[in-house]
C-alpha positions as CSV (number, residue, x, y, z in Angstrom):
1,M,11.0,31.9,-3.5
2,I,11.9,28.8,-5.5
3,R,15.4,28.8,-3.8
4,H,14.0,27.3,-0.6
5,L,11.1,25.2,-1.7
6,S,12.9,21.9,-1.3
7,L,14.0,22.7,2.2
8,I,10.7,24.1,3.2
9,A,8.7,21.2,1.8
10,T,11.1,18.7,3.5
11,L,10.8,20.5,6.9
12,F,7.0,20.5,6.7
13,S,7.0,16.8,5.8
14,L,9.3,16.0,8.6
15,F,7.1,17.9,11.1
16,A,4.1,15.9,9.9
17,V,6.1,12.7,10.3
18,L,6.9,13.7,13.8
19,L,3.2,13.9,14.5
20,I,2.9,10.4,13.1
21,L,5.4,9.2,15.6
22,L,3.7,10.8,18.5
23,T,0.0,9.9,18.0
24,H,0.1,6.1,18.0
25,P,-1.5,3.9,20.6
26,T,0.7,2.1,23.1
27,V,3.2,-0.4,21.7
28,D,2.4,-3.2,24.2
29,M,-1.1,-3.7,22.9
30,F,-1.6,-7.1,21.1
31,C,1.7,-8.5,22.2
32,S,1.4,-12.2,23.2
33,N,2.7,-13.8,26.3
34,H,4.7,-16.4,24.5
35,F,8.4,-16.6,25.3
36,A,7.8,-14.9,28.7
37,H,11.0,-16.4,29.9
38,N,12.9,-14.4,27.3
39,T,12.4,-10.6,27.7
40,A,15.7,-9.4,26.1
41,W,13.7,-8.7,22.9
42,K,11.6,-6.1,24.8
43,Q,14.7,-4.1,25.8
44,I,16.0,-4.2,22.2
45,A,12.6,-3.0,20.8
46,A,12.4,-0.3,23.5
47,E,15.9,0.9,22.6
48,K,14.9,1.0,18.9
49,R,12.0,3.3,19.8
50,L,14.2,5.6,21.7
51,V,16.7,5.8,18.8
52,I,13.8,7.0,16.6
53,M,12.7,9.6,19.0
54,A,16.2,10.9,19.6
55,K,16.4,11.9,16.0
56,I,13.5,14.3,16.4
57,P,14.3,18.0,17.2
58,S,13.0,18.9,20.7
59,E,11.0,21.9,19.4
60,W,8.9,19.4,17.4
61,I,7.8,17.3,20.4
62,L,4.1,17.5,21.0
63,D,2.5,18.2,24.4
64,T,1.5,14.9,26.1
65,K,-2.1,16.2,26.4
66,V,-2.2,16.4,22.6
67,V,-1.0,12.9,22.3
68,E,-3.4,11.6,24.9
69,D,-6.3,13.4,23.1
70,A,-5.3,11.8,19.8
71,R,-5.3,8.3,21.3
72,S,-8.8,8.8,22.7
73,R,-10.3,9.8,19.4
74,Q,-12.0,7.6,16.8
75,S,-10.3,9.5,14.0
76,I,-7.1,11.7,13.9
77,A,-7.6,12.5,10.2
78,G,-9.0,15.7,9.0
79,K,-9.7,18.7,11.3
80,F,-8.0,17.3,14.4
81,F,-4.7,16.9,12.5
82,D,-5.2,20.2,10.5
83,D,-5.5,22.1,13.8
84,L,-2.1,20.9,14.9
85,L,-0.5,22.6,11.8
86,D,0.0,26.3,11.5
87,A,-1.7,28.1,8.6
88,K,1.5,28.3,6.5
89,T,2.2,24.6,6.9
90,L,-1.4,23.7,6.2
91,S,-1.5,25.8,3.0
92,I,1.4,23.9,1.6
93,T,0.5,20.5,2.8
94,A,-3.1,20.7,1.5
95,L,-1.8,20.9,-2.1
96,D,-2.2,18.0,-4.4
97,A,1.1,16.4,-5.3
98,P,0.9,16.5,-9.1
99,D,-0.3,20.2,-9.0
100,L,2.6,20.8,-6.6
101,V,5.1,19.3,-8.9
102,Q,3.8,21.1,-12.0
103,S,3.6,24.5,-10.4
104,I,6.6,24.7,-8.2
105,K,8.5,21.5,-9.1
106,R,9.6,20.7,-5.6
107,A,7.2,20.7,-2.8
108,A,5.5,18.1,-0.7
109,Y,2.7,17.3,1.6
110,A,3.0,17.5,5.3
111,H,1.1,14.7,6.8
112,Q,0.3,13.3,10.1
113,L,-0.8,10.1,11.7
114,G,0.2,7.8,14.5
115,N,3.5,6.0,15.2
116,F,4.1,4.3,11.9
117,L,7.9,4.9,11.3
118,L,10.6,2.3,11.9
119,E,13.4,4.6,10.6
120,V,13.8,8.4,10.1
121,R,16.5,10.4,8.3
122,F,15.6,14.0,9.1
123,E,19.1,15.5,9.0
124,Q,20.0,13.7,5.8
125,A,16.8,14.8,4.1
126,I,17.3,18.4,5.1
127,E,20.9,18.3,3.8
128,R,19.7,16.7,0.5
129,A,17.1,19.5,0.2
130,R,19.8,22.1,0.6
131,Q,21.9,20.4,-2.1
132,L,18.9,20.4,-4.5
133,D,18.3,24.1,-3.8
134,N,22.0,24.8,-4.5
135,H,21.8,22.8,-7.7
136,F,18.8,24.8,-8.9
137,E,20.3,28.1,-7.9
138,E,23.5,27.3,-9.8
139,H,22.1,25.6,-12.9
140,R,18.5,26.8,-13.0
141,E,17.4,23.3,-13.7
142,L,15.8,20.5,-11.8
143,V,17.8,17.3,-10.9
144,G,14.9,15.2,-12.2
145,P,11.1,15.1,-12.4
146,L,10.8,14.3,-8.7
147,H,13.1,17.1,-7.6
148,G,12.7,17.9,-3.9
149,I,9.7,15.7,-3.3
150,P,9.7,13.8,0.1
151,V,9.0,10.1,-0.1
152,T,8.5,7.4,2.5
153,L,9.1,3.7,1.9
154,K,8.1,0.5,3.6
155,D,11.0,-0.8,5.7
156,Q,12.1,-3.4,3.2
157,F,14.3,-1.0,1.3
158,H,17.9,-0.5,2.3
159,I,19.1,3.1,2.6
160,K,22.8,3.7,3.5
161,G,23.1,5.0,7.0
162,L,19.8,3.5,8.1
163,E,18.8,0.1,9.6
164,T,16.4,-2.3,8.0
165,S,14.6,-4.3,10.6
166,M,11.6,-5.4,8.4
167,A,9.7,-5.4,11.8
168,Y,11.8,-8.2,13.3
169,V,13.4,-7.5,16.6
170,G,16.1,-10.0,15.7
171,W,17.1,-7.9,12.7
172,I,17.9,-4.8,14.8
173,G,21.6,-4.1,14.8
174,T,22.2,-6.6,12.0
175,F,22.0,-7.0,8.2
176,E,18.9,-9.0,7.6
177,G,19.4,-11.0,10.8
178,Q,23.1,-11.6,10.4
179,K,25.7,-9.9,12.6
180,G,29.2,-8.7,11.7
181,T,28.7,-8.9,7.9
182,G,30.1,-5.4,7.3
183,Q,26.9,-4.7,5.3
184,E,25.0,-3.2,8.2
185,R,23.7,0.3,7.2
186,N,25.9,0.0,4.2
187,V,23.7,-1.4,1.5
188,E,21.4,0.6,-0.8
189,S,18.5,-0.8,-2.7
190,E,18.4,-0.1,-6.5
191,L,15.1,1.7,-6.1
192,I,16.8,4.2,-3.7
193,R,19.4,4.9,-6.3
194,E,16.7,5.6,-8.9
195,L,14.8,7.9,-6.5
196,D,18.0,9.9,-5.7
197,L,18.7,10.2,-9.5
198,L,15.2,11.6,-10.0
199,G,15.6,14.1,-7.1
200,A,13.2,12.5,-4.6
201,I,14.1,12.7,-0.9
202,P,13.5,9.7,1.3
203,I,12.6,11.0,4.7
204,A,11.5,7.8,6.6
205,K,10.8,4.1,6.4
206,T,7.4,2.8,7.5
207,T,6.2,0.0,9.7
208,L,4.9,-3.4,8.4
209,V,3.6,-6.6,9.8
210,Q,6.0,-9.1,11.4
211,S,6.7,-11.6,8.6
212,L,4.9,-9.7,5.8
213,W,2.3,-12.5,5.9
214,A,-0.8,-10.9,7.5
215,P,-3.6,-8.5,6.5
216,E,-3.2,-6.4,9.7
217,T,0.0,-4.5,10.5
218,N,1.4,-5.5,13.9
219,N,4.9,-6.1,15.2
220,N,6.7,-6.2,18.5
221,I,8.7,-3.0,17.8
222,L,5.9,-0.4,17.3
223,G,2.8,-2.4,18.0
224,Y,-0.6,-2.6,16.2
225,A,-1.1,0.0,13.4
226,W,-4.5,1.6,13.8
227,N,-6.3,3.3,10.9
228,P,-6.1,7.1,11.1
229,Y,-9.6,7.5,9.8
230,N,-11.0,5.1,12.4
231,Q,-8.8,4.0,15.3
232,Q,-11.0,1.0,16.0
233,L,-9.9,-0.5,12.7
234,S,-6.8,-1.8,11.0
235,T,-4.5,-0.1,8.5
236,G,-4.3,-3.4,6.7
237,G,-1.1,-5.1,5.7
238,S,1.5,-5.7,5.1
239,S,2.3,-2.1,3.9
240,G,0.0,-0.7,6.6
241,G,2.4,1.9,7.9
242,E,2.9,3.3,4.4
243,G,-0.9,3.4,3.8
244,A,-1.4,5.2,7.1
245,T,1.4,7.7,6.3
246,Q,-0.2,8.5,3.0
247,A,-3.6,8.9,4.6
248,L,-2.3,11.8,6.6
249,R,-0.1,13.1,3.9
250,G,3.2,12.3,5.6
251,S,5.0,12.4,2.2
252,A,4.2,13.2,-1.4
253,F,4.1,9.5,-2.3
254,G,4.9,6.2,-0.7
255,I,6.5,3.0,-1.8
256,G,5.3,-0.4,-0.6
257,T,5.5,-4.1,-1.7
258,D,2.9,-6.6,-2.7
259,I,2.6,-10.3,-3.0
260,G,-0.9,-10.8,-1.9
261,G,-2.5,-7.4,-1.8
262,S,0.0,-5.7,0.5
263,V,-0.1,-2.4,-1.3
264,S,-3.7,-2.5,-2.6
265,M,-5.3,-3.4,0.7
266,P,-3.7,-0.6,2.9
267,A,-4.4,1.9,0.2
268,S,-8.0,0.9,0.1
269,F,-8.3,0.9,3.9
270,Q,-6.8,4.4,4.1
271,G,-8.6,5.9,1.1
272,V,-5.6,6.6,-1.0
273,F,-4.7,5.7,-4.6
274,S,-2.2,3.0,-5.5
275,I,-0.8,1.0,-8.3
276,K,0.5,-2.6,-8.0
277,P,2.2,-3.3,-11.4
278,S,3.0,-6.6,-12.9
279,S,6.3,-8.1,-11.9
280,G,9.3,-6.9,-13.9
281,R,8.4,-3.2,-14.2
282,I,9.9,-1.7,-11.0
283,S,13.1,-2.9,-9.4
284,F,13.2,-4.9,-6.2
285,K,16.9,-5.4,-6.3
286,D,18.8,-5.4,-3.0
287,A,15.6,-5.1,-0.9
288,A,14.9,-7.3,2.1
289,N,12.2,-9.9,1.9
290,T,10.7,-13.1,3.3
291,G,11.1,-16.2,1.2
292,R,13.8,-14.7,-0.9
293,G,14.2,-17.6,-3.3
294,Q,10.6,-17.8,-4.4
295,E,10.3,-16.2,-7.8
296,V,7.4,-17.9,-9.4
297,M,5.0,-15.4,-7.9
298,P,7.5,-12.6,-7.0
299,T,7.0,-9.6,-4.7
300,V,6.4,-6.5,-6.6
301,V,7.0,-2.8,-5.8
302,G,3.9,-0.6,-5.7
303,I,3.2,3.1,-5.4
304,M,0.7,5.0,-3.2
305,G,-0.4,8.6,-3.5
306,H,-3.3,11.0,-3.6
307,S,-4.2,10.9,-7.3
308,V,-3.8,8.9,-10.5
309,E,-1.5,11.7,-11.7
310,I,1.1,11.2,-8.9
311,L,1.0,7.4,-9.5
312,T,1.6,8.1,-13.2
313,L,4.4,10.6,-12.6
314,V,6.3,8.3,-10.2
315,F,5.9,5.2,-12.4
316,K,6.9,7.0,-15.5
317,S,9.9,8.6,-13.8
318,L,11.2,5.3,-12.4
319,L,11.1,3.8,-15.9
320,S,13.0,6.8,-17.2
321,T,16.1,5.6,-15.2
322,K,16.3,2.4,-17.3
323,P,16.3,0.1,-14.3
324,W,16.8,-2.9,-16.5
325,L,20.4,-1.9,-16.9
326,Q,20.9,-2.4,-13.2
327,D,18.5,-5.2,-12.3
328,P,18.3,-8.3,-14.5
329,Y,14.7,-9.0,-13.3
330,V,13.4,-5.7,-14.7
331,L,12.1,-6.0,-18.3
332,P,13.5,-3.5,-20.8
333,I,10.2,-1.8,-21.3
334,P,10.2,2.0,-21.1
335,W,7.2,4.2,-20.6
336,R,4.8,3.6,-23.5
337,A,2.7,6.7,-24.0
338,E,1.1,5.3,-27.1
339,L,-0.8,2.7,-24.9
340,Q,-2.6,5.4,-23.0
341,F,-6.2,6.0,-24.0
342,D,-6.6,9.4,-25.7
343,L,-10.1,10.4,-26.8
344,D,-8.7,12.7,-29.5
345,K,-6.8,9.8,-31.1
346,E,-9.7,7.3,-30.6
347,P,-12.8,9.5,-31.0
348,N,-15.0,6.6,-32.2
349,Y,-14.0,4.1,-29.4
350,T,-15.9,3.8,-26.1
351,P,-14.0,1.7,-23.6
352,A,-16.0,-1.1,-21.9
353,F,-15.4,-2.5,-18.4
354,G,-16.0,-5.7,-16.5
355,L,-17.9,-5.3,-13.2
356,L,-17.4,-7.8,-10.4
357,L,-19.9,-7.3,-7.6
358,D,-18.9,-10.4,-5.6
359,D,-16.7,-13.4,-6.2
360,G,-19.3,-16.0,-5.4
361,L,-17.7,-16.8,-2.0
362,V,-17.9,-13.6,0.1
363,T,-20.2,-10.6,-0.2
364,P,-18.7,-7.2,0.2
365,H,-19.7,-5.2,3.3
366,P,-22.4,-2.6,2.7
367,P,-20.0,0.4,2.3
368,I,-18.1,-1.5,-0.5
369,A,-21.3,-2.5,-2.1
370,R,-22.4,1.1,-2.2
371,A,-19.0,2.2,-3.6
372,L,-19.5,-0.3,-6.4
373,R,-23.0,0.9,-7.2
374,M,-21.7,4.5,-7.3
375,I,-19.0,3.6,-9.8
376,K,-21.5,1.6,-11.9
377,K,-23.9,4.5,-12.1
378,A,-21.1,7.0,-12.7
379,M,-19.7,5.0,-15.6
380,E,-23.1,4.4,-17.1
381,E,-24.0,8.1,-17.0
382,E,-20.8,8.8,-19.0
383,G,-21.9,6.2,-21.6
384,Y,-19.4,3.4,-20.8
385,Q,-20.5,-0.1,-21.2
386,L,-20.3,-2.5,-18.2
387,I,-20.6,-6.2,-18.4
388,N,-20.9,-8.7,-15.5
389,W,-17.5,-10.3,-14.8
390,E,-17.6,-14.1,-14.4
391,R,-14.0,-15.0,-13.7
392,P,-12.7,-18.6,-13.3
393,S,-12.7,-20.3,-10.0
394,V,-11.8,-18.2,-7.0
395,N,-11.1,-21.2,-4.9
396,E,-8.5,-22.3,-7.4
397,S,-6.6,-19.0,-7.2
398,M,-6.6,-19.1,-3.4
399,E,-5.2,-22.6,-3.3
400,I,-2.5,-21.7,-5.9
401,H,-1.5,-18.5,-4.0
402,D,-1.3,-20.3,-0.6
403,A,0.7,-23.2,-2.0
404,I,3.3,-20.9,-3.6
405,A,3.5,-18.3,-0.9
406,R,3.8,-20.7,1.9
407,G,5.3,-23.7,0.2
408,D,8.4,-23.4,2.3
409,G,6.4,-24.0,5.5
410,C,7.2,-20.4,6.5
411,V,10.5,-21.6,7.9
412,H,12.2,-18.3,7.0
413,V,9.7,-16.4,9.1
414,W,10.2,-18.9,12.0
415,D,13.9,-18.5,11.8
416,D,13.8,-14.7,11.8
417,V,11.4,-14.6,14.8
418,Q,13.6,-17.0,16.7
419,L,16.6,-14.7,16.4
420,S,15.4,-12.6,19.3
421,G,13.0,-14.9,21.0
422,E,10.2,-12.4,20.4
423,P,6.7,-13.7,20.3
424,F,4.7,-14.3,17.1
425,V,2.1,-11.5,16.9
426,P,-1.4,-13.0,16.9
427,Q,-1.9,-12.1,13.2
428,I,0.7,-14.7,12.1
429,Q,0.2,-17.5,14.6
430,N,-1.9,-19.4,12.1
431,L,1.2,-19.9,10.0
432,F,2.5,-22.3,12.6
433,P,-0.2,-24.8,13.5
434,G,1.0,-26.8,16.6
435,G,3.6,-24.1,17.2
436,N,6.0,-25.3,14.6
437,P,6.7,-24.7,10.9
438,R,4.7,-26.8,8.5
439,P,6.7,-29.3,6.4
440,P,7.6,-27.6,3.1
441,I,6.0,-29.1,0.0
442,S,8.1,-31.3,-2.3
443,L,9.7,-30.2,-5.5
444,L,7.2,-32.3,-7.4
445,E,4.3,-30.8,-5.6
446,F,5.6,-27.3,-6.3
447,D,6.0,-28.2,-10.0
448,W,2.4,-29.3,-10.0
449,V,1.3,-26.0,-8.4
450,V,3.2,-24.0,-11.0
451,R,1.6,-25.9,-13.8
452,C,-1.8,-25.2,-12.2
453,M,-1.0,-21.5,-12.1
454,K,0.0,-21.5,-15.7
455,E,-3.3,-23.2,-16.7
456,Y,-5.2,-20.7,-14.5
457,R,-3.6,-17.8,-16.2
458,K,-4.4,-19.2,-19.6
459,K,-8.1,-19.7,-18.7
460,H,-8.4,-16.3,-17.2
461,L,-6.9,-14.6,-20.3
462,E,-9.1,-16.6,-22.6
463,Y,-12.2,-15.5,-20.7
464,W,-11.0,-11.9,-20.8
465,M,-10.6,-12.0,-24.5
466,S,-14.0,-13.6,-24.9
467,T,-15.7,-10.5,-23.5
468,A,-15.4,-9.0,-26.9
469,R,-18.5,-11.0,-27.8
470,A,-20.4,-9.3,-24.9
471,T,-19.3,-5.8,-25.8
472,G,-19.8,-6.3,-29.5
473,D,-16.4,-4.8,-30.2
474,Q,-13.2,-5.0,-28.1
475,P,-12.6,-7.0,-24.9
476,V,-13.1,-5.0,-21.7
477,E,-10.3,-2.6,-20.9
478,A,-10.3,-3.3,-17.2
479,I,-12.3,-4.9,-14.4
480,I,-14.0,-2.9,-11.6
481,S,-13.9,-5.0,-8.5
482,P,-13.8,-4.9,-4.7
483,V,-10.3,-4.7,-3.2
484,T,-11.5,-6.7,-0.3
485,P,-15.0,-7.1,1.1
486,Y,-14.1,-4.5,3.7
487,A,-13.9,-0.8,4.5
488,S,-11.1,-1.9,6.8
489,V,-11.5,-4.5,9.6
490,A,-11.5,-4.7,13.4
491,P,-8.5,-6.7,14.7
492,G,-8.8,-10.4,14.0
493,K,-11.8,-10.0,11.6
494,F,-10.1,-10.3,8.2
495,Y,-11.4,-13.5,6.6
496,H,-11.1,-13.2,2.8
497,S,-8.3,-12.1,0.5
498,A,-9.2,-13.7,-2.8
499,Y,-10.2,-10.4,-4.5
500,I,-6.6,-9.3,-4.3
501,S,-4.5,-12.4,-3.9
502,S,-5.8,-13.6,-7.3
503,I,-4.2,-10.5,-8.9
504,N,-0.8,-11.8,-7.8
505,V,-1.5,-15.3,-9.1
506,L,-2.4,-13.8,-12.5
507,D,0.4,-11.1,-12.3
508,Y,-2.1,-8.5,-13.4
509,A,-1.7,-4.8,-12.7
510,T,-4.3,-3.0,-10.5
511,V,-5.1,0.5,-9.4
512,V,-6.9,1.3,-6.2
513,I,-9.4,4.2,-6.4
514,P,-11.0,5.7,-3.2
515,V,-14.8,6.2,-3.7
516,T,-16.5,7.2,-0.4
517,F,-16.7,6.6,3.3
518,A,-18.8,4.2,5.4
519,D,-21.9,5.8,6.7
520,M,-23.7,4.1,9.6
521,N,-27.0,5.7,8.5
522,I,-26.8,4.3,5.0
523,D,-24.6,1.2,5.0
524,V,-26.7,-1.3,6.9
525,V,-26.9,-5.0,6.2
526,D,-29.9,-6.0,4.0
527,P,-32.5,-7.8,6.2
528,G,-32.9,-10.3,3.3
529,F,-29.1,-11.1,3.1
530,R,-28.5,-14.7,2.2
531,P,-24.9,-15.8,2.7
532,L,-23.0,-17.4,-0.2
533,S,-21.0,-19.6,2.2
534,E,-20.2,-20.2,5.9
535,K,-17.3,-17.8,5.5
536,D,-19.7,-15.2,4.0
537,L,-22.0,-15.5,7.0
538,M,-19.0,-15.0,9.4
539,N,-17.7,-12.1,7.3
540,M,-21.0,-10.2,7.3
541,K,-21.4,-10.8,11.1
542,S,-18.1,-8.9,11.5
543,Y,-19.6,-5.8,10.1
544,D,-20.9,-3.2,12.6
545,P,-22.2,0.1,11.0
546,K,-21.2,2.1,14.1
547,V,-17.7,0.6,14.4
548,H,-17.0,1.0,10.7
549,H,-18.4,4.5,10.4
550,R,-16.2,6.9,8.3
551,A,-13.9,4.1,7.2
552,P,-12.8,4.7,3.6
553,A,-14.5,2.6,0.9
554,S,-12.5,1.9,-2.2
555,I,-12.5,-0.2,-5.4
556,Q,-9.8,-1.5,-7.6
557,L,-9.5,-1.3,-11.4
558,I,-7.7,-4.4,-12.7
559,G,-5.7,-4.4,-15.9
560,R,-4.0,-7.1,-17.9
561,K,-0.4,-8.1,-17.4
562,M,2.2,-5.4,-18.3
563,D,-0.6,-3.0,-19.3
564,E,0.1,-0.3,-16.6
565,E,0.2,2.6,-19.0
566,R,-3.3,1.8,-20.4
567,L,-4.6,1.0,-17.0
568,L,-3.6,4.3,-15.5
569,S,-5.4,6.2,-18.3
570,M,-8.5,4.1,-17.7
571,A,-8.3,4.9,-14.0
572,T,-8.4,8.6,-15.0
573,L,-11.6,7.9,-16.9
574,V,-13.1,6.3,-13.8
575,V,-12.1,9.0,-11.5
576,T,-13.4,11.7,-13.8
577,A,-16.8,9.9,-14.1
578,L,-16.9,9.5,-10.3
579,E,-16.2,13.2,-9.7
580,K,-19.0,14.2,-12.0
581,Y,-21.4,11.7,-10.3
582,K,-20.5,13.1,-6.8
583,A,-21.0,16.6,-8.0
584,K,-24.6,15.7,-9.0
585,Y,-25.7,13.1,-6.4
586,G,-23.2,13.3,-3.6
587,H,-22.4,9.9,-2.1
588,K,-25.8,8.3,-2.7
589,A,-26.0,5.1,-4.7
């Protein structure tokens, strides 16, 4: 039986990915009318879509009635998707990834969604699965801890034989927008080398927002990415395609990138787990990016999956490849098991946690507020101490983040969009007030911003350490916080990112934990609601219990810089407490 597990798991994952490609709303939606005189980009984008479809075996093509039915539904997750899978496929894809790895060592989830894939490599994945099966047959050993597990990645990572468009029409047929370099389809990111070494099988690359700089995934190649749990709402961004693929179990785990919540937000909107580590833990070498020279607040690689265990397995496995020997920006820090909390080793220590209910600017929507109450009660029932978290100025972190992230005036985004003459999607038009790039800030201004960031980090750490006075023992282990104020958003209704963008300013690690789902019968706006600000009022008006019904509601657990091992073990404590709470009280708060 074990002889064919890699191949079977890969085939089922590829079938699920096919369903992802075929159940997405029309691509033309949300395209602007700018550059109407230049329509060549439309033909290029259309040809790209045809290339993707041509790689799919004809026997896997869904009936048009099924596709139309999917597009008319509020949700394609759950029973609707399960009914498209035969019983054998479903029995394998319903397994949890860590259990799958531990029991049969090479299996994967089959997942489904909408059209969220910019590149597929089905034939190569099947061939790799055969090679892994042959290796096991001959040597009776696994290639690595991720042997035979299908993985999907955000389309920033280069894989030999595949294109990397990063959602720009002008990058199609080029190497990062440049033609005739000889590097087209011939470069491989360091992370891909590590995954191959570990035995993982990349099967597809997922969609993202044009430019990376928006909280809703939309581009002119595949269109707007709708949330599979609620197709009136967004997947989030910029790793929205990866979040959606994970929501419907299109692969065993997913890889995204994050500079302002781009892993955490889609994970929370899709109800999956994720970890965004501090910079310097996972390699980003030879991956595509916007603003490639900005390293003060660098883009980091994050992991999505369906449990804390799969996040831990993948993170630990990547570190085992010693990426610092290949990437000078990765710190030589292997997996540190001694940092993880172990009750047997610390029987007299009870971890304490900070609790942030709101940031003083924007109040979370009712589903998120209920999720926070559930976590609070769950942790208190288990005897953990929670203290109110009063972090330094949120406004300051927002200003620092914006100044660093957009200090170049977004001229690189402008240039990449101009390559094809495609329009700016509505979600990024605010980057170019007046229709042109903003002037970049001066070197002296940038120097001042960096000094402000260093001071902000110092103040935040000093406050964190001061919580030892409130706990009466040690500082809090981690902070329980909203990821955003939202259980996803309707298009154009994302107003506040400070809960997550501040994490990048501080370079902290954070784990997203799904808690519950929005319920229109429970999650209503308090009649006595008093807005904290004008933005808060606008934010709460964007909430509609009926529209947001069944959207996932998640929280994040924030850890200190470079404290991923400890944070993952703390996340396990939170999940265990939450599971016990749900077993007793359901989803009430």
